[in-house]
C-alpha positions in Angstrom: 56.8 -3.9 -76.3 59.4 -2.0 -78.4 60.4 1.5 -77.9 58.7 4.2 -80.0 60.9 6.8 -81.5 60.1 9.6 -84.0 62.0 9.5 -87.3 62.3 12.5 -89.7 63.3 12.5 -93.4 60.9 10.5 -95.4 57.5 12.1 -95.6 55.7 8.9 -96.7 56.9 7.0 -93.7 54.7 7.5 -90.5 56.2 9.6 -87.7 55.0 7.0 -85.0 55.5 3.3 -85.2 53.5 1.2 -82.8 54.5 -2.5 -82.2 52.0 -5.2 -83.2 52.2 -6.9 -79.8 50.5 -4.0 -77.9 47.8 -5.2 -75.5 45.7 -3.3 -73.0 45.3 -4.8 -69.5 41.7 -3.7 -69.3 38.8 -2.3 -71.3 39.1 1.0 -69.4 41.4 3.9 -70.2 44.2 4.2 -67.7 43.3 6.6 -64.8 45.9 9.4 -64.6 46.0 13.2 -64.8 48.6 15.7 -66.2 50.3 18.0 -63.8 52.5 21.0 -64.5 55.0 20.5 -67.3 52.9 17.6 -68.6 53.8 15.4 -65.7 51.7 12.3 -65.3 50.1 12.0 -61.8 48.1 9.0 -60.7 44.5 9.8 -59.9 43.7 9.7 -56.3 41.4 6.8 -55.6 38.4 7.9 -53.6 37.3 5.8 -50.8 33.9 4.4 -52.0 33.3 2.5 -48.7 31.5 5.5 -47.1 27.8 6.1 -47.7 26.7 8.6 -50.3 26.0 12.2 -49.4 22.3 11.9 -50.1 21.9 9.0 -47.6 23.9 10.9 -45.0 21.6 13.9 -45.4 18.4 11.8 -45.2 19.6 9.9 -42.1 20.5 13.2 -40.4 17.1 14.8 -41.1 15.3 11.7 -39.8 17.4 11.6 -36.7 16.7 15.3 -36.0 12.9 14.8 -36.6 12.9 11.9 -34.1 14.7 13.9 -31.3 13.4 17.4 -31.7 10.6 16.7 -29.2 12.9 15.7 -26.4 15.6 18.2 -27.0 15.6 21.5 -25.3 15.6 24.7 -27.3 19.2 25.4 -26.5 20.4 22.0 -27.6 18.4 22.2 -30.7 19.9 25.5 -31.6 23.4 24.1 -31.0 22.5 21.1 -33.2 21.4 23.3 -36.0 24.6 25.3 -35.8 26.7 22.1 -36.0 24.7 20.9 -39.0 25.0 24.3 -40.7 28.8 24.1 -40.3 28.7 20.5 -41.7 26.6 21.7 -44.7 29.0 24.5 -45.4 31.9 22.0 -45.3 30.0 19.8 -47.7 29.4 22.8 -50.0 33.1 23.6 -50.0 33.9 20.0 -50.9 31.4 20.1 -53.7 33.1 23.2 -55.1 36.5 21.4 -55.0 35.0 18.4 -56.8 33.6 20.7 -59.5 37.0 22.3 -60.1 38.5 18.7 -60.3 35.7 17.8 -62.8 36.5 20.7 -65.1 40.2 19.7 -65.0 39.1 16.2 -66.0 37.2 17.4 -69.0 40.2 19.5 -70.2 42.5 16.4 -69.9 40.0 14.1 -71.7 39.7 16.6 -74.5 43.5 16.9 -74.8 43.8 13.1 -74.8 41.1 12.7 -77.4 42.8 15.3 -79.7 46.1 13.4 -79.3 44.5 10.1 -80.1 42.7 11.6 -83.2 46.1 12.9 -84.4 47.6 9.5 -83.8 44.7 7.8 -85.6 45.4 9.8 -88.8 49.0 8.6 -88.9 48.3 4.9 -88.2 46.7 2.2 -90.3 45.6 -1.5 -89.9 45.3 -3.1 -86.5 47.0 -0.2 -84.7 44.4 2.2 -86.0 41.6 0.0 -84.8 43.2 0.0 -81.3 43.5 3.7 -81.3 39.8 4.0 -82.4 38.9 1.7 -79.5 40.9 3.9 -77.1 39.1 7.0 -78.5 35.7 5.3 -77.8 36.8 4.5 -74.3 37.8 8.1 -73.8 34.4 9.3 -75.1 32.6 6.8 -72.7 34.8 8.1 -69.9 33.8 11.7 -70.8 30.1 10.6 -70.8 30.5 9.1 -67.3 32.2 12.2 -66.2 29.3 14.3 -67.5 26.8 12.0 -65.6 28.9 12.3 -62.5 28.9 16.1 -62.9 25.0 16.0 -63.2 24.8 14.1 -60.0 27.2 16.5 -58.4 25.1 19.4 -59.4 21.9 17.7 -58.0 23.8 17.0 -54.7 25.0 20.6 -54.7 21.4 21.8 -55.1 20.3 19.6 -52.3 23.1 20.7 -50.0 22.3 24.3 -50.8 18.7 23.6 -50.0 19.7 21.9 -46.7 21.9 24.8 -45.9 19.1 27.3 -46.3 16.8 25.1 -44.3 19.3 24.8 -41.5 19.9 28.6 -41.6 16.3 29.2 -41.2 15.9 26.5 -38.5 18.9 28.0 -36.6 17.4 31.5 -36.8 14.0 30.1 -35.5 15.9 28.3 -32.7 17.7 31.4 -31.7 14.4 33.3 -31.6 12.9 30.5 -29.5 15.9 30.6 -27.2 15.7 34.4 -26.8 11.9 34.1 -26.2 12.3 31.4 -23.6 15.1 33.3 -22.0 12.9 36.4 -21.7 10.1 34.2 -20.2 12.5 32.6 -17.7 13.9 35.9 -16.7 10.3 37.2 -16.1 9.5 34.1 -14.0 12.8 34.4 -12.0 12.0 38.0 -11.3 8.5 37.1 -10.1 9.8 34.3 -8.0 12.3 36.6 -6.4 9.5 39.1 -5.5 7.4 36.3 -4.0 10.4 35.0 -2.0 11.2 38.5 -0.8 7.6 39.0 0.3 7.6 35.6 2.1 10.9 36.3 3.8 9.6 39.8 5.0 6.5 38.1 6.3 8.5 35.4 8.1 10.8 37.9 9.6 7.9 39.9 11.0 6.2 36.7 12.3 9.5 35.7 14.0 9.8 39.1 15.6 6.3 38.8 16.9 6.8 35.2 18.1 10.0 36.2 19.9 8.4 39.0 21.8 5.4 36.6 22.8 7.9 33.8 23.8 9.8 36.3 25.8 6.7 37.4 27.7 5.6 33.8 28.3 9.1 33.0 29.5 9.1 35.8 32.0 5.7 34.7 33.3 6.9 31.2 33.6 10.0 32.3 35.5 7.7 34.3 37.9 5.5 31.2 38.5 8.6 29.0 39.1 10.0 31.4 41.6 6.5 31.7 43.4 6.3 27.9 43.6 9.8 27.7 45.0 9.0 30.3 47.6 5.8 28.4 48.6 7.7 25.1 48.8 10.4 26.7 51.0 7.7 27.8 53.4 6.5 24.2 53.9 8.3 21.5 55.7 8.5 18.3 53.7 7.7 16.2 56.7 4.4 18.1 57.2 3.5 17.5 53.5 4.1 13.7 54.0 1.9 13.8 57.1 -0.8 15.6 55.2 -0.7 12.9 52.4 -1.0 10.1 55.0 -4.0 11.9 56.6 -5.6 12.3 53.2 -5.1 8.6 52.5 -6.7 7.7 55.9 -9.6 10.1 55.2 -10.2 8.4 51.8 -10.3 5.0 53.4 -12.7 6.1 56.1 -15.0 7.8 53.4 -14.9 4.5 51.5 -15.9 2.5 54.6 -18.6 5.0 55.5 -20.0 4.7 51.9 -20.1 0.9 52.3 -21.8 1.1 55.5 -24.3 3.6 54.1 -25.0 1.2 51.2 -25.6 -1.6 53.5 -27.9 0.5 55.7 -29.9 1.6 52.7 -30.2 -2.1 51.6 -31.3 -3.2 55.1 -33.7 -0.2 55.2 -35.2 -1.3 51.9 -35.4 -4.9 53.1 -37.2 -3.8 56.3 -39.6 -1.5 54.3 -40.3 -4.5 52.0 -40.7 -6.8 55.0 -43.3 -4.3 56.5 -45.1 -4.1 53.2 -45.0 -7.9 52.9 -46.1 -8.4 56.5 -49.3 -9.8 55.3 -47.8 -11.6 52.3 -47.8 -15.4 52.1 -44.4 -15.8 50.5 -41.1 -13.9 50.5 -37.9 -13.8 48.4 -34.7 -14.3 50.3 -31.1 -14.0 49.0 -28.8 -11.4 47.8 -29.0 -9.9 44.2 -25.4 -10.8 43.5 -24.0 -13.1 40.9 -22.8 -16.3 42.6 -25.6 -16.4 45.2 -29.0 -18.0 45.0 -32.5 -16.6 45.4 -34.9 -18.7 47.4 -38.7 -18.6 48.0 -39.8 -19.1 51.6 -43.3 -19.2 53.0 -44.1 -16.4 55.5 -47.5 -17.5 56.8 -49.1 -20.6 58.1 -51.7 -20.3 55.4 -49.0 -20.7 52.7 -49.3 -23.8 50.6 -46.2 -26.0 50.3 -44.0 -24.9 47.4 -43.9 -28.5 46.1 -47.6 -28.2 45.3 -47.3 -24.8 43.7 -46.6 -23.7 40.2 -43.5 -21.6 40.0 -42.1 -19.6 37.0 -39.1 -17.2 37.1 -38.9 -14.1 34.8 -36.4 -11.5 33.7 -37.5 -7.9 33.5 -35.6 -6.0 30.7 -34.2 -2.8 31.8 -35.5 -0.8 28.8 -39.1 -1.8 29.2 -41.4 -3.6 31.6 -41.9 -6.6 29.4 -41.1 -9.9 31.1 -39.1 -12.7 29.5 -39.7 -16.2 31.0 -36.6 -18.2 32.0 -37.2 -21.6 30.4 -36.7 -24.4 32.9 -36.6 -22.2 36.0 -39.7 -23.6 37.8 -38.2 -24.4 41.2 -38.2 -22.5 44.5 -34.4 -21.9 44.1 -32.8 -20.0 41.2 -29.1 -19.2 40.8 -28.5 -16.2 38.6 -26.0 -16.5 35.8 -24.0 -13.9 34.0 -26.7 -13.2 31.5 -28.9 -12.0 34.4 -26.5 -9.3 35.4 -28.2 -5.8 35.2 -31.7 -7.2 35.0 -34.5 -7.5 37.6 -35.8 -10.9 38.4 -39.4 -11.8 39.2 -41.1 -15.0 40.1 -44.9 -16.0 39.9 -46.3 -18.5 42.5 -49.7 -20.0 41.7 -51.3 -21.9 44.6 -55.0 -22.9 44.9 -55.9 -20.6 42.1 -54.2 -17.6 43.7 -51.2 -15.9 42.1 -48.4 -14.3 44.1 -45.6 -12.3 42.4 -42.2 -11.5 44.1 -39.5 -9.2 42.7 -35.9 -8.6 43.6 -35.1 -5.3 45.2 -32.9 -4.3 42.3 -30.9 -5.6 39.3 -28.4 -8.5 39.7 -25.0 -7.2 40.5 -21.7 -8.4 39.2 -19.5 -10.5 41.6 -16.6 -8.4 43.1 -13.8 -10.8 42.3 -15.1 -12.2 39.0 -13.5 -9.6 36.7 -10.0 -9.9 38.0 -10.3 -13.7 37.8 -11.5 -13.5 34.2 -8.5 -11.3 33.2 -6.2 -14.0 34.4 -8.1 -16.6 32.4 -8.1 -14.6 29.2 -4.3 -14.6 29.2 -4.3 -18.2 28.3 -5.6 -19.7 25.0 -7.6 -22.4 26.8 -8.5 -23.5 30.4 -9.5 -26.6 32.2 -12.0 -26.9 35.0 -12.6 -29.8 37.4 -16.2 -30.9 37.3 -18.5 -33.7 38.4 -21.2 -35.0 36.1 -24.6 -34.8 37.8 -26.8 -35.8 34.8 -26.1 -37.1 31.4 -28.8 -37.1 28.7 -31.5 -36.3 31.2 -30.7 -39.1 33.6 -28.8 -39.0 36.9 -25.2 -40.1 36.6 -24.2 -42.6 39.3 -20.4 -42.1 39.2 -19.2 -39.0 41.1 -15.6 -39.2 39.7 -13.9 -36.0 38.7 -13.7 -35.0 34.9 -12.0 -32.2 33.0 -14.0 -29.6 31.3 -11.8 -28.1 28.7 -12.8 -24.7 27.1 -10.7 -23.7 24.1 -10.8 -21.1 21.4 -12.5 -23.3 18.9 -14.1 -26.2 20.8 -15.2 -27.6 24.2 -14.3 -31.1 25.5 -15.2 -33.2 28.4 -12.9 -36.0 29.4 -11.6 -38.2 32.1 -8.0 -39.2 31.6 -7.7 -40.5 28.1 -11.4 -41.2 27.8 -13.4 -38.4 26.1 -17.1 -38.1 26.9 -17.8 -35.4 24.4 -15.8 -33.0 22.1 -17.6 -30.4 19.9 -16.7 -27.3 18.1 -18.7 -24.1 18.6 -21.8 -24.2 16.5 -25.4 -22.7 16.5 -26.9 -25.9 17.8 -24.7 -25.9 20.9 -26.2 -24.4 24.2 -24.4 -23.6 27.5 -26.3 -22.0 30.4 -26.8 -22.1 34.2 -28.7 -24.9 35.8 -32.3 -24.0 36.4 -33.6 -27.0 38.3 -33.0 -25.7 41.8 -31.2 -27.5 44.6 -28.4 -26.5 46.9 -25.7 -26.8 44.2 -27.6 -24.7 41.6 -25.1 -21.9 41.8 -22.3 -24.3 40.9 -24.0 -26.2 38.1 -24.4 -25.5 34.3 -26.0 -27.3 31.5 -24.1 -28.2 28.3 -26.1 -29.3 25.2 -23.1 -30.5 23.1 -25.3 -31.6 20.2 -28.8 -33.0 19.6 -29.4 -35.9 21.9 -26.3 -35.4 24.1 -26.5 -33.2 27.2 -24.7 -32.8 30.5 -25.3 -31.2 33.9 -21.9 -30.4 35.3 -21.1 -29.3 38.9 -18.1 -27.1 39.4 -16.1 -26.6 42.6 -17.3 -23.0 43.2 -19.8 -20.5 41.9 -17.0 -18.3 40.6 -15.6 -21.1 38.4 -19.1 -21.9 37.0 -19.7 -18.2 36.1 -16.1 -17.8 34.7 -16.6 -21.0 32.5 -19.9 -19.5 31.1 -18.3 -16.1 30.3 -15.1 -17.7 28.9 -17.0 -20.0 26.6 -19.3 -17.3 25.4 -16.3 -15.0 24.6 -14.5 -17.7 22.5 -17.8 -18.6 20.7 -18.4 -15.0 19.8 -14.9 -14.9 18.3 -16.2 -17.8 16.1 -19.4 -15.8 15.2 -21.5 -18.1 17.4 -23.9 -16.9 20.1 -23.6 -19.5 23.0 -26.6 -19.2 25.4 -29.5 -21.1 26.8 -32.9 -21.7 25.2 -34.5 -18.4 24.0 -31.6 -16.4 25.5 -29.9 -15.3 22.2 -31.7 -12.1 22.1 -30.3 -11.1 25.4 -26.7 -11.3 24.4 
């Protein structure tokens, strides 16, 4: 592009000459501004990457509306103050933009006037380029006007937000002052309550201290009196007195035992006198592990083998008798279920009926409880037995078997051969042998299941009774009542 220089002299010749090869790099007018002394300054390019002011305001309002419920009054007031300062800063920036916008209008007007003056002096293609530049300047002025309108709208919204934030800040300050007054009142009330409680505690502590001091003095006096009494007595004399007391207790226990035996013998003698004219008598002790036996007392008595015999239990709470099924012999060995009950036997001979009753209820064996305690420490126990009968028939072999009583089942075996093995069930029965004989106190009947029964003879009466109690205890743990026929109601 050639240099443009003004020439003076010929009036017909134009003052400005523009080269024909002038070209604009873009359709927009170059962005610049005039400074002092008509110096050309490049326009500061604004960073358009940030969000618009309207979006920032809307986002801030939404954020405040979401958090106002979980913010304290003091935090809310400080937030309002910060937003108020930010809004004031935005208002100042808007004022600066307004001043810059006015400067832009002045510059555009000056530029348009210069282009109009240049247009009057040019012709042809250069004139068309100037007209295009003028249209670009006018379009730029229109855009600037639109931008001013948007700036005015933003200014109005910022002013509205400032007023809203001022009002909210004032409301928050009022709430802070109100809450502060409430808190001060509550603090004063709490202080008064604490003071009253402290005074009450101090008074109670003074009273307790005086009472404790009195109790301590009394205790000291008692201790001193006890020491004085102890010093008066010789320790050897105290030991002698303790030995004498122990001997006296033993003598009293022996006298009590002798008295009980004498009372029992007296009762037996009285009963013998009363039954002097009786045909039959009941011999034996009313103790578990021993047998009761019917004996004839007169020559007129009929042989027991030819009599009809039935044993009964008398319930302690009433006089009703319960027949003992299977007890139809002259000998009956009480079992653990008979403890605490009175036994009675009816003898029918030649149409006459004779009734015999025990002197008192059946008593527990002395050593049975301690023996059972030792058995209960183990989960299961084995007893040595001999099979007397099996399925109602006499068992010829007298070999020793093992009768195993466990927590869930009972088993009868010999070595590796198992005779029977059954779990506890309602169909199982286990009770003392009621068929009489010299070994009745050592025998029990086990009905393992329907069609399979055993009569087992133990080594002693204690083992027989312990096996019955042990099996019934384990069966009750399995919710099963293990007893004899019609004996379930007694358990």
